[in-house]
Biotite code that builds the C-alpha atoms (Angstrom):
import biotite.structure as struc

atoms = struc.array([
    struc.Atom([25.773, -19.618, -18.794], chain_id="A", res_id=1, res_name="MET", atom_name="CA", element="C"),
    struc.Atom([22.535, -18.244, -17.331], chain_id="A", res_id=2, res_name="ILE", atom_name="CA", element="C"),
    struc.Atom([20.424, -20.597, -19.494], chain_id="A", res_id=3, res_name="GLU", atom_name="CA", element="C"),
    struc.Atom([22.556, -23.454, -18.138], chain_id="A", res_id=4, res_name="THR", atom_name="CA", element="C"),
    struc.Atom([21.808, -22.490, -14.526], chain_id="A", res_id=5, res_name="LEU", atom_name="CA", element="C"),
    struc.Atom([18.238, -21.745, -14.976], chain_id="A", res_id=6, res_name="PHE", atom_name="CA", element="C"),
    struc.Atom([17.054, -23.962, -17.783], chain_id="A", res_id=7, res_name="PRO", atom_name="CA", element="C"),
    struc.Atom([13.316, -23.671, -17.195], chain_id="A", res_id=8, res_name="ASN", atom_name="CA", element="C"),
    struc.Atom([13.213, -19.769, -16.974], chain_id="A", res_id=9, res_name="VAL", atom_name="CA", element="C"),
    struc.Atom([11.502, -18.086, -19.880], chain_id="A", res_id=10, res_name="ASP", atom_name="CA", element="C"),
    struc.Atom([13.242, -14.673, -19.617], chain_id="A", res_id=11, res_name="TRP", atom_name="CA", element="C"),
    struc.Atom([10.831, -12.693, -21.776], chain_id="A", res_id=12, res_name="PRO", atom_name="CA", element="C"),
    struc.Atom([7.954, -13.939, -19.767], chain_id="A", res_id=13, res_name="LYS", atom_name="CA", element="C"),
    struc.Atom([9.795, -13.299, -16.340], chain_id="A", res_id=14, res_name="MET", atom_name="CA", element="C"),
    struc.Atom([10.450, -9.680, -17.703], chain_id="A", res_id=15, res_name="TRP", atom_name="CA", element="C"),
    struc.Atom([6.742, -9.212, -18.542], chain_id="A", res_id=16, res_name="ASP", atom_name="CA", element="C"),
    struc.Atom([5.756, -10.549, -15.137], chain_id="A", res_id=17, res_name="ALA", atom_name="CA", element="C"),
    struc.Atom([8.218, -8.197, -13.400], chain_id="A", res_id=18, res_name="THR", atom_name="CA", element="C"),
    struc.Atom([6.686, -5.201, -15.214], chain_id="A", res_id=19, res_name="LEU", atom_name="CA", element="C"),
    struc.Atom([3.102, -6.516, -14.238], chain_id="A", res_id=20, res_name="GLU", atom_name="CA", element="C"),
    struc.Atom([4.347, -6.576, -10.531], chain_id="A", res_id=21, res_name="THR", atom_name="CA", element="C"),
    struc.Atom([5.735, -3.083, -10.846], chain_id="A", res_id=22, res_name="ILE", atom_name="CA", element="C"),
    struc.Atom([2.566, -1.831, -12.419], chain_id="A", res_id=23, res_name="TYR", atom_name="CA", element="C"),
    struc.Atom([0.426, -3.383, -9.766], chain_id="A", res_id=24, res_name="MET", atom_name="CA", element="C"),
    struc.Atom([2.601, -2.081, -6.990], chain_id="A", res_id=25, res_name="THR", atom_name="CA", element="C"),
    struc.Atom([2.844, 1.466, -8.362], chain_id="A", res_id=26, res_name="ALA", atom_name="CA", element="C"),
    struc.Atom([-0.776, 2.046, -9.106], chain_id="A", res_id=27, res_name="VAL", atom_name="CA", element="C"),
    struc.Atom([-2.047, 0.426, -5.863], chain_id="A", res_id=28, res_name="SER", atom_name="CA", element="C"),
    struc.Atom([0.650, 2.426, -3.917], chain_id="A", res_id=29, res_name="THR", atom_name="CA", element="C"),
    struc.Atom([-0.514, 5.844, -5.368], chain_id="A", res_id=30, res_name="ILE", atom_name="CA", element="C"),
    struc.Atom([-4.199, 5.171, -4.770], chain_id="A", res_id=31, res_name="LEU", atom_name="CA", element="C"),
    struc.Atom([-3.469, 3.788, -1.304], chain_id="A", res_id=32, res_name="THR", atom_name="CA", element="C"),
    struc.Atom([-1.488, 6.891, -0.484], chain_id="A", res_id=33, res_name="PHE", atom_name="CA", element="C"),
    struc.Atom([-4.469, 9.157, -1.506], chain_id="A", res_id=34, res_name="ILE", atom_name="CA", element="C"),
    struc.Atom([-7.208, 7.082, 0.237], chain_id="A", res_id=35, res_name="ILE", atom_name="CA", element="C"),
    struc.Atom([-5.158, 6.209, 3.219], chain_id="A", res_id=36, res_name="GLY", atom_name="CA", element="C"),
    struc.Atom([-4.216, 9.754, 3.733], chain_id="A", res_id=37, res_name="LEU", atom_name="CA", element="C"),
    struc.Atom([-7.976, 10.836, 3.536], chain_id="A", res_id=38, res_name="ALA", atom_name="CA", element="C"),
    struc.Atom([-8.786, 8.115, 5.995], chain_id="A", res_id=39, res_name="LEU", atom_name="CA", element="C"),
    struc.Atom([-6.082, 9.058, 8.391], chain_id="A", res_id=40, res_name="GLY", atom_name="CA", element="C"),
    struc.Atom([-7.022, 12.724, 8.383], chain_id="A", res_id=41, res_name="LEU", atom_name="CA", element="C"),
    struc.Atom([-10.686, 11.931, 8.830], chain_id="A", res_id=42, res_name="LEU", atom_name="CA", element="C"),
    struc.Atom([-9.785, 9.683, 11.892], chain_id="A", res_id=43, res_name="LEU", atom_name="CA", element="C"),
    struc.Atom([-7.556, 12.455, 13.299], chain_id="A", res_id=44, res_name="PHE", atom_name="CA", element="C"),
    struc.Atom([-9.780, 15.463, 12.684], chain_id="A", res_id=45, res_name="LEU", atom_name="CA", element="C"),
    struc.Atom([-12.944, 13.638, 13.971], chain_id="A", res_id=46, res_name="SER", atom_name="CA", element="C"),
    struc.Atom([-11.222, 12.554, 17.202], chain_id="A", res_id=47, res_name="SER", atom_name="CA", element="C"),
    struc.Atom([-12.102, 14.321, 20.487], chain_id="A", res_id=48, res_name="PRO", atom_name="CA", element="C"),
    struc.Atom([-10.494, 17.745, 20.851], chain_id="A", res_id=49, res_name="GLY", atom_name="CA", element="C"),
    struc.Atom([-9.765, 18.122, 17.184], chain_id="A", res_id=50, res_name="GLN", atom_name="CA", element="C"),
    struc.Atom([-11.294, 20.498, 14.511], chain_id="A", res_id=51, res_name="LEU", atom_name="CA", element="C"),
    struc.Atom([-14.057, 18.030, 13.356], chain_id="A", res_id=52, res_name="TRP", atom_name="CA", element="C"),
    struc.Atom([-14.605, 16.383, 16.713], chain_id="A", res_id=53, res_name="ALA", atom_name="CA", element="C"),
    struc.Atom([-17.466, 13.947, 16.237], chain_id="A", res_id=54, res_name="ASN", atom_name="CA", element="C"),
    struc.Atom([-17.586, 10.755, 18.314], chain_id="A", res_id=55, res_name="GLN", atom_name="CA", element="C"),
    struc.Atom([-20.015, 8.897, 15.929], chain_id="A", res_id=56, res_name="ALA", atom_name="CA", element="C"),
    struc.Atom([-18.031, 9.691, 12.834], chain_id="A", res_id=57, res_name="LEU", atom_name="CA", element="C"),
    struc.Atom([-14.795, 8.841, 14.537], chain_id="A", res_id=58, res_name="HIS", atom_name="CA", element="C"),
    struc.Atom([-16.194, 5.538, 15.925], chain_id="A", res_id=59, res_name="THR", atom_name="CA", element="C"),
    struc.Atom([-17.627, 4.519, 12.498], chain_id="A", res_id=60, res_name="VAL", atom_name="CA", element="C"),
    struc.Atom([-14.543, 5.449, 10.453], chain_id="A", res_id=61, res_name="SER", atom_name="CA", element="C"),
    struc.Atom([-12.272, 3.797, 13.005], chain_id="A", res_id=62, res_name="SER", atom_name="CA", element="C"),
    struc.Atom([-14.400, 0.499, 12.921], chain_id="A", res_id=63, res_name="ALA", atom_name="CA", element="C"),
    struc.Atom([-14.282, 0.485, 9.097], chain_id="A", res_id=64, res_name="VAL", atom_name="CA", element="C"),
    struc.Atom([-10.439, 0.909, 9.135], chain_id="A", res_id=65, res_name="VAL", atom_name="CA", element="C"),
    struc.Atom([-9.966, -1.742, 11.763], chain_id="A", res_id=66, res_name="ASN", atom_name="CA", element="C"),
    struc.Atom([-12.197, -4.342, 10.152], chain_id="A", res_id=67, res_name="ILE", atom_name="CA", element="C"),
    struc.Atom([-10.567, -4.052, 6.711], chain_id="A", res_id=68, res_name="PHE", atom_name="CA", element="C"),
    struc.Atom([-6.999, -4.027, 7.908], chain_id="A", res_id=69, res_name="ARG", atom_name="CA", element="C"),
    struc.Atom([-7.700, -7.163, 10.078], chain_id="A", res_id=70, res_name="SER", atom_name="CA", element="C"),
    struc.Atom([-8.939, -9.296, 7.217], chain_id="A", res_id=71, res_name="ILE", atom_name="CA", element="C"),
    struc.Atom([-6.112, -11.505, 5.883], chain_id="A", res_id=72, res_name="PRO", atom_name="CA", element="C"),
    struc.Atom([-5.289, -10.479, 2.262], chain_id="A", res_id=73, res_name="PHE", atom_name="CA", element="C"),
    struc.Atom([-5.860, -13.842, 0.665], chain_id="A", res_id=74, res_name="ILE", atom_name="CA", element="C"),
    struc.Atom([-9.286, -13.973, 2.332], chain_id="A", res_id=75, res_name="ILE", atom_name="CA", element="C"),
    struc.Atom([-9.986, -10.361, 1.218], chain_id="A", res_id=76, res_name="LEU", atom_name="CA", element="C"),
    struc.Atom([-9.207, -11.361, -2.417], chain_id="A", res_id=77, res_name="ILE", atom_name="CA", element="C"),
    struc.Atom([-11.803, -14.112, -2.312], chain_id="A", res_id=78, res_name="ILE", atom_name="CA", element="C"),
    struc.Atom([-14.526, -11.916, -0.710], chain_id="A", res_id=79, res_name="LEU", atom_name="CA", element="C"),
    struc.Atom([-14.005, -9.264, -3.333], chain_id="A", res_id=80, res_name="LEU", atom_name="CA", element="C"),
    struc.Atom([-14.299, -11.522, -6.374], chain_id="A", res_id=81, res_name="ILE", atom_name="CA", element="C"),
    struc.Atom([-17.907, -10.628, -6.953], chain_id="A", res_id=82, res_name="PRO", atom_name="CA", element="C"),
    struc.Atom([-17.119, -6.965, -6.709], chain_id="A", res_id=83, res_name="PHE", atom_name="CA", element="C"),
    struc.Atom([-14.144, -7.125, -8.798], chain_id="A", res_id=84, res_name="THR", atom_name="CA", element="C"),
    struc.Atom([-15.973, -9.138, -11.456], chain_id="A", res_id=85, res_name="LYS", atom_name="CA", element="C"),
    struc.Atom([-18.818, -6.529, -11.392], chain_id="A", res_id=86, res_name="PHE", atom_name="CA", element="C"),
    struc.Atom([-16.433, -3.668, -11.640], chain_id="A", res_id=87, res_name="LEU", atom_name="CA", element="C"),
    struc.Atom([-13.922, -4.950, -14.173], chain_id="A", res_id=88, res_name="LEU", atom_name="CA", element="C"),
    struc.Atom([-15.737, -7.904, -15.815], chain_id="A", res_id=89, res_name="GLY", atom_name="CA", element="C"),
    struc.Atom([-12.864, -10.268, -14.883], chain_id="A", res_id=90, res_name="THR", atom_name="CA", element="C"),
    struc.Atom([-11.016, -11.560, -11.970], chain_id="A", res_id=91, res_name="ILE", atom_name="CA", element="C"),
    struc.Atom([-7.725, -12.256, -13.922], chain_id="A", res_id=92, res_name="ARG", atom_name="CA", element="C"),
    struc.Atom([-4.988, -9.905, -14.784], chain_id="A", res_id=93, res_name="GLY", atom_name="CA", element="C"),
    struc.Atom([-3.106, -7.024, -13.088], chain_id="A", res_id=94, res_name="PRO", atom_name="CA", element="C"),
    struc.Atom([-6.076, -4.613, -13.273], chain_id="A", res_id=95, res_name="GLU", atom_name="CA", element="C"),
    struc.Atom([-8.372, -7.253, -11.457], chain_id="A", res_id=96, res_name="ALA", atom_name="CA", element="C"),
    struc.Atom([-5.907, -7.209, -8.531], chain_id="A", res_id=97, res_name="ALA", atom_name="CA", element="C"),
    struc.Atom([-6.070, -3.603, -7.870], chain_id="A", res_id=98, res_name="LEU", atom_name="CA", element="C"),
    struc.Atom([-9.428, -3.355, -5.966], chain_id="A", res_id=99, res_name="PRO", atom_name="CA", element="C"),
    struc.Atom([-8.230, -5.936, -3.440], chain_id="A", res_id=100, res_name="ALA", atom_name="CA", element="C"),
    struc.Atom([-4.753, -4.420, -3.208], chain_id="A", res_id=101, res_name="LEU", atom_name="CA", element="C"),
    struc.Atom([-6.178, -0.991, -2.566], chain_id="A", res_id=102, res_name="ILE", atom_name="CA", element="C"),
    struc.Atom([-8.938, -1.996, -0.193], chain_id="A", res_id=103, res_name="ILE", atom_name="CA", element="C"),
    struc.Atom([-6.473, -4.214, 1.694], chain_id="A", res_id=104, res_name="GLY", atom_name="CA", element="C"),
    struc.Atom([-3.745, -1.519, 2.076], chain_id="A", res_id=105, res_name="ALA", atom_name="CA", element="C"),
    struc.Atom([-5.442, 1.792, 2.425], chain_id="A", res_id=106, res_name="ALA", atom_name="CA", element="C"),
    struc.Atom([-6.971, 1.128, 5.905], chain_id="A", res_id=107, res_name="PRO", atom_name="CA", element="C"),
    struc.Atom([-3.577, -0.096, 7.081], chain_id="A", res_id=108, res_name="PHE", atom_name="CA", element="C"),
    struc.Atom([-1.901, 3.043, 5.727], chain_id="A", res_id=109, res_name="TYR", atom_name="CA", element="C"),
    struc.Atom([-4.776, 5.237, 7.073], chain_id="A", res_id=110, res_name="GLY", atom_name="CA", element="C"),
    struc.Atom([-3.939, 3.917, 10.658], chain_id="A", res_id=111, res_name="ARG", atom_name="CA", element="C"),
    struc.Atom([-0.236, 4.834, 10.076], chain_id="A", res_id=112, res_name="MET", atom_name="CA", element="C"),
    struc.Atom([-1.324, 8.297, 8.941], chain_id="A", res_id=113, res_name="VAL", atom_name="CA", element="C"),
    struc.Atom([-3.233, 8.740, 12.180], chain_id="A", res_id=114, res_name="LEU", atom_name="CA", element="C"),
    struc.Atom([-0.287, 7.685, 14.250], chain_id="A", res_id=115, res_name="ILE", atom_name="CA", element="C"),
    struc.Atom([1.983, 10.211, 12.347], chain_id="A", res_id=116, res_name="ALA", atom_name="CA", element="C"),
    struc.Atom([-0.466, 13.020, 12.916], chain_id="A", res_id=117, res_name="LEU", atom_name="CA", element="C"),
    struc.Atom([-0.838, 12.254, 16.671], chain_id="A", res_id=118, res_name="GLN", atom_name="CA", element="C"),
    struc.Atom([2.790, 12.720, 17.015], chain_id="A", res_id=119, res_name="GLU", atom_name="CA", element="C"),
    struc.Atom([2.778, 16.294, 15.920], chain_id="A", res_id=120, res_name="ILE", atom_name="CA", element="C"),
    struc.Atom([3.341, 18.901, 18.742], chain_id="A", res_id=121, res_name="ASP", atom_name="CA", element="C"),
    struc.Atom([-0.109, 19.893, 19.850], chain_id="A", res_id=122, res_name="LYS", atom_name="CA", element="C"),
    struc.Atom([1.130, 23.547, 20.399], chain_id="A", res_id=123, res_name="GLY", atom_name="CA", element="C"),
    struc.Atom([1.884, 23.942, 16.741], chain_id="A", res_id=124, res_name="VAL", atom_name="CA", element="C"),
    struc.Atom([-1.761, 23.025, 15.946], chain_id="A", res_id=125, res_name="ILE", atom_name="CA", element="C"),
    struc.Atom([-3.144, 25.185, 18.764], chain_id="A", res_id=126, res_name="GLU", atom_name="CA", element="C"),
    struc.Atom([-1.022, 28.179, 17.509], chain_id="A", res_id=127, res_name="ALA", atom_name="CA", element="C"),
    struc.Atom([-2.491, 27.816, 14.112], chain_id="A", res_id=128, res_name="ALA", atom_name="CA", element="C"),
    struc.Atom([-6.035, 27.564, 15.381], chain_id="A", res_id=129, res_name="ARG", atom_name="CA", element="C"),
    struc.Atom([-5.547, 30.702, 17.633], chain_id="A", res_id=130, res_name="SER", atom_name="CA", element="C"),
    struc.Atom([-4.511, 32.741, 14.701], chain_id="A", res_id=131, res_name="MET", atom_name="CA", element="C"),
    struc.Atom([-7.820, 31.850, 12.911], chain_id="A", res_id=132, res_name="GLY", atom_name="CA", element="C"),
    struc.Atom([-6.458, 29.451, 10.323], chain_id="A", res_id=133, res_name="ALA", atom_name="CA", element="C"),
    struc.Atom([-8.951, 27.657, 8.331], chain_id="A", res_id=134, res_name="LYS", atom_name="CA", element="C"),
    struc.Atom([-9.087, 23.811, 8.572], chain_id="A", res_id=135, res_name="THR", atom_name="CA", element="C"),
    struc.Atom([-7.698, 23.514, 4.938], chain_id="A", res_id=136, res_name="SER", atom_name="CA", element="C"),
    struc.Atom([-4.809, 25.766, 5.957], chain_id="A", res_id=137, res_name="THR", atom_name="CA", element="C"),
    struc.Atom([-4.044, 23.709, 9.049], chain_id="A", res_id=138, res_name="ILE", atom_name="CA", element="C"),
    struc.Atom([-4.116, 20.492, 7.157], chain_id="A", res_id=139, res_name="VAL", atom_name="CA", element="C"),
    struc.Atom([-1.931, 21.668, 4.264], chain_id="A", res_id=140, res_name="PHE", atom_name="CA", element="C"),
    struc.Atom([0.378, 24.116, 6.072], chain_id="A", res_id=141, res_name="LYS", atom_name="CA", element="C"),
    struc.Atom([0.763, 22.394, 9.429], chain_id="A", res_id=142, res_name="VAL", atom_name="CA", element="C"),
    struc.Atom([-0.345, 18.704, 9.755], chain_id="A", res_id=143, res_name="LEU", atom_name="CA", element="C"),
    struc.Atom([0.945, 17.423, 6.379], chain_id="A", res_id=144, res_name="LEU", atom_name="CA", element="C"),
    struc.Atom([4.350, 19.362, 6.430], chain_id="A", res_id=145, res_name="PRO", atom_name="CA", element="C"),
    struc.Atom([5.072, 18.362, 10.004], chain_id="A", res_id=146, res_name="GLU", atom_name="CA", element="C"),
    struc.Atom([4.177, 14.708, 9.448], chain_id="A", res_id=147, res_name="SER", atom_name="CA", element="C"),
    struc.Atom([5.695, 14.243, 6.098], chain_id="A", res_id=148, res_name="MET", atom_name="CA", element="C"),
    struc.Atom([8.733, 12.214, 6.993], chain_id="A", res_id=149, res_name="PRO", atom_name="CA", element="C"),
    struc.Atom([6.475, 9.710, 8.871], chain_id="A", res_id=150, res_name="ALA", atom_name="CA", element="C"),
    struc.Atom([3.962, 9.642, 5.937], chain_id="A", res_id=151, res_name="LEU", atom_name="CA", element="C"),
    struc.Atom([6.649, 8.791, 3.516], chain_id="A", res_id=152, res_name="VAL", atom_name="CA", element="C"),
    struc.Atom([8.168, 6.193, 5.884], chain_id="A", res_id=153, res_name="SER", atom_name="CA", element="C"),
    struc.Atom([4.687, 4.695, 6.265], chain_id="A", res_id=154, res_name="GLY", atom_name="CA", element="C"),
    struc.Atom([3.911, 4.570, 2.511], chain_id="A", res_id=155, res_name="ILE", atom_name="CA", element="C"),
    struc.Atom([7.253, 2.964, 1.972], chain_id="A", res_id=156, res_name="THR", atom_name="CA", element="C"),
    struc.Atom([6.322, 0.125, 4.436], chain_id="A", res_id=157, res_name="VAL", atom_name="CA", element="C"),
    struc.Atom([3.010, -0.082, 2.838], chain_id="A", res_id=158, res_name="THR", atom_name="CA", element="C"),
    struc.Atom([4.357, -0.274, -0.721], chain_id="A", res_id=159, res_name="SER", atom_name="CA", element="C"),
    struc.Atom([6.635, -3.176, 0.376], chain_id="A", res_id=160, res_name="ILE", atom_name="CA", element="C"),
    struc.Atom([3.620, -4.887, 1.823], chain_id="A", res_id=161, res_name="ALA", atom_name="CA", element="C"),
    struc.Atom([1.822, -4.379, -1.426], chain_id="A", res_id=162, res_name="LEU", atom_name="CA", element="C"),
    struc.Atom([4.577, -6.104, -3.350], chain_id="A", res_id=163, res_name="VAL", atom_name="CA", element="C"),
    struc.Atom([3.838, -9.164, -1.117], chain_id="A", res_id=164, res_name="GLY", atom_name="CA", element="C"),
    struc.Atom([0.186, -8.796, -1.674], chain_id="A", res_id=165, res_name="TYR", atom_name="CA", element="C"),
    struc.Atom([0.784, -8.859, -5.456], chain_id="A", res_id=166, res_name="THR", atom_name="CA", element="C"),
    struc.Atom([2.549, -12.190, -4.937], chain_id="A", res_id=167, res_name="ALA", atom_name="CA", element="C"),
    struc.Atom([-0.384, -13.675, -2.999], chain_id="A", res_id=168, res_name="MET", atom_name="CA", element="C"),
    struc.Atom([-2.877, -12.314, -5.772], chain_id="A", res_id=169, res_name="ALA", atom_name="CA", element="C"),
    struc.Atom([-0.837, -14.226, -8.226], chain_id="A", res_id=170, res_name="GLY", atom_name="CA", element="C"),
    struc.Atom([-2.371, -17.436, -6.809], chain_id="A", res_id=171, res_name="ILE", atom_name="CA", element="C"),
    struc.Atom([-5.686, -16.479, -8.288], chain_id="A", res_id=172, res_name="ILE", atom_name="CA", element="C"),
    struc.Atom([-4.289, -15.430, -11.656], chain_id="A", res_id=173, res_name="GLY", atom_name="CA", element="C"),
    struc.Atom([-3.660, -11.701, -10.971], chain_id="A", res_id=174, res_name="ALA", atom_name="CA", element="C"),
    struc.Atom([-0.500, -11.841, -13.135], chain_id="A", res_id=175, res_name="GLY", atom_name="CA", element="C"),
    struc.Atom([2.957, -10.757, -12.071], chain_id="A", res_id=176, res_name="GLY", atom_name="CA", element="C"),
    struc.Atom([5.776, -12.594, -10.512], chain_id="A", res_id=177, res_name="LEU", atom_name="CA", element="C"),
    struc.Atom([3.375, -14.338, -8.091], chain_id="A", res_id=178, res_name="GLY", atom_name="CA", element="C"),
    struc.Atom([1.449, -15.970, -10.780], chain_id="A", res_id=179, res_name="THR", atom_name="CA", element="C"),
    struc.Atom([4.511, -16.952, -12.548], chain_id="A", res_id=180, res_name="LEU", atom_name="CA", element="C"),
    struc.Atom([6.238, -18.358, -9.418], chain_id="A", res_id=181, res_name="ALA", atom_name="CA", element="C"),
    struc.Atom([3.095, -20.391, -8.503], chain_id="A", res_id=182, res_name="TYR", atom_name="CA", element="C"),
    struc.Atom([1.895, -21.515, -11.908], chain_id="A", res_id=183, res_name="LEU", atom_name="CA", element="C"),
    struc.Atom([5.267, -22.018, -13.824], chain_id="A", res_id=184, res_name="GLU", atom_name="CA", element="C"),
    struc.Atom([7.404, -22.679, -10.822], chain_id="A", res_id=185, res_name="GLY", atom_name="CA", element="C"),
    struc.Atom([5.582, -24.403, -7.881], chain_id="A", res_id=186, res_name="PHE", atom_name="CA", element="C"),
    struc.Atom([2.928, -26.340, -9.843], chain_id="A", res_id=187, res_name="GLN", atom_name="CA", element="C"),
    struc.Atom([5.436, -27.615, -12.425], chain_id="A", res_id=188, res_name="ARG", atom_name="CA", element="C"),
    struc.Atom([8.138, -28.224, -9.875], chain_id="A", res_id=189, res_name="SER", atom_name="CA", element="C"),
    struc.Atom([10.515, -25.803, -11.587], chain_id="A", res_id=190, res_name="ARG", atom_name="CA", element="C"),
    struc.Atom([12.586, -24.471, -8.668], chain_id="A", res_id=191, res_name="GLU", atom_name="CA", element="C"),
    struc.Atom([14.634, -22.202, -10.726], chain_id="A", res_id=192, res_name="ASP", atom_name="CA", element="C"),
    struc.Atom([11.619, -20.304, -12.015], chain_id="A", res_id=193, res_name="VAL", atom_name="CA", element="C"),
    struc.Atom([10.388, -19.837, -8.396], chain_id="A", res_id=194, res_name="THR", atom_name="CA", element="C"),
    struc.Atom([13.887, -18.697, -7.270], chain_id="A", res_id=195, res_name="LEU", atom_name="CA", element="C"),
    struc.Atom([14.328, -16.089, -10.022], chain_id="A", res_id=196, res_name="ILE", atom_name="CA", element="C"),
    struc.Atom([10.822, -14.745, -9.279], chain_id="A", res_id=197, res_name="ALA", atom_name="CA", element="C"),
    struc.Atom([11.613, -14.521, -5.571], chain_id="A", res_id=198, res_name="THR", atom_name="CA", element="C"),
    struc.Atom([15.014, -12.754, -6.267], chain_id="A", res_id=199, res_name="ILE", atom_name="CA", element="C"),
    struc.Atom([13.215, -10.203, -8.548], chain_id="A", res_id=200, res_name="LEU", atom_name="CA", element="C"),
    struc.Atom([10.571, -9.588, -5.829], chain_id="A", res_id=201, res_name="ILE", atom_name="CA", element="C"),
    struc.Atom([13.363, -9.012, -3.377], chain_id="A", res_id=202, res_name="LEU", atom_name="CA", element="C"),
    struc.Atom([15.123, -6.579, -5.693], chain_id="A", res_id=203, res_name="ILE", atom_name="CA", element="C"),
    struc.Atom([11.910, -4.530, -6.090], chain_id="A", res_id=204, res_name="ILE", atom_name="CA", element="C"),
    struc.Atom([11.508, -4.486, -2.324], chain_id="A", res_id=205, res_name="VAL", atom_name="CA", element="C"),
    struc.Atom([15.140, -3.323, -1.759], chain_id="A", res_id=206, res_name="PHE", atom_name="CA", element="C"),
    struc.Atom([14.732, -0.440, -4.397], chain_id="A", res_id=207, res_name="ILE", atom_name="CA", element="C"),
    struc.Atom([11.553, 0.689, -2.807], chain_id="A", res_id=208, res_name="ILE", atom_name="CA", element="C"),
    struc.Atom([13.165, 0.764, 0.678], chain_id="A", res_id=209, res_name="GLN", atom_name="CA", element="C"),
    struc.Atom([16.276, 2.653, -0.592], chain_id="A", res_id=210, res_name="ILE", atom_name="CA", element="C"),
    struc.Atom([14.313, 5.331, -2.362], chain_id="A", res_id=211, res_name="PHE", atom_name="CA", element="C"),
    struc.Atom([11.908, 5.541, 0.782], chain_id="A", res_id=212, res_name="GLY", atom_name="CA", element="C"),
    struc.Atom([14.975, 6.022, 3.103], chain_id="A", res_id=213, res_name="ASP", atom_name="CA", element="C"),
    struc.Atom([16.513, 8.703, 0.811], chain_id="A", res_id=214, res_name="ILE", atom_name="CA", element="C"),
    struc.Atom([13.299, 10.682, 0.593], chain_id="A", res_id=215, res_name="ILE", atom_name="CA", element="C"),
    struc.Atom([12.797, 10.437, 4.428], chain_id="A", res_id=216, res_name="VAL", atom_name="CA", element="C"),
    struc.Atom([16.324, 11.686, 5.162], chain_id="A", res_id=217, res_name="ARG", atom_name="CA", element="C"),
    struc.Atom([15.706, 14.725, 2.893], chain_id="A", res_id=218, res_name="LYS", atom_name="CA", element="C"),
    struc.Atom([12.502, 15.565, 4.433], chain_id="A", res_id=219, res_name="LEU", atom_name="CA", element="C"),
    struc.Atom([13.536, 15.072, 8.068], chain_id="A", res_id=220, res_name="ASP", atom_name="CA", element="C"),
    struc.Atom([14.855, 18.291, 9.206], chain_id="A", res_id=221, res_name="LYS", atom_name="CA", element="C"),
    struc.Atom([15.555, 17.279, 12.926], chain_id="A", res_id=222, res_name="ARG", atom_name="CA", element="C"),
])
């Protein structure tokens, strides 16, 4: 029945492409969370009135974040081709997509981290500072716990964006459902292949959103 409805779909190949998309999304999400969190903390702590208040550092880090999050992803992929080839020796395959995915998403998430940290009650931070708490203590005992629901919500949104980025990366042969939809579906006028690839991408997005919402509800104590 399925073979009749979708005669051009190679199901083993579709499954492999799905796994590649999940792999690219999972790895890039984890590294984006780590790097973006570091960027967000740097932006917050170096801002005026904070623990590491430094106008020059804040201006430079803010400029870097703004520049990279403003570059359209498809252009960023092309700009990073020499870097990716130098780093990995190839520009094809799931691993080759990771540098562009991370560099494209980490600044975006870093800005979301900054917004989450800015929403924390300043009184809580000041209370910790007045008690002589170290910077590391304030970060791990105050800033991160207080902002965790917003941080998880932000990484959920970023992860969903990364699924879309993997599809765009497929145009240059990064693998995954994007490559399959473009090469096997669009270029060969096989609408059923493109349709199934799109449905699978939507399913991945829905699963990420559902799990993200569940975690946020468990963390939000309001």
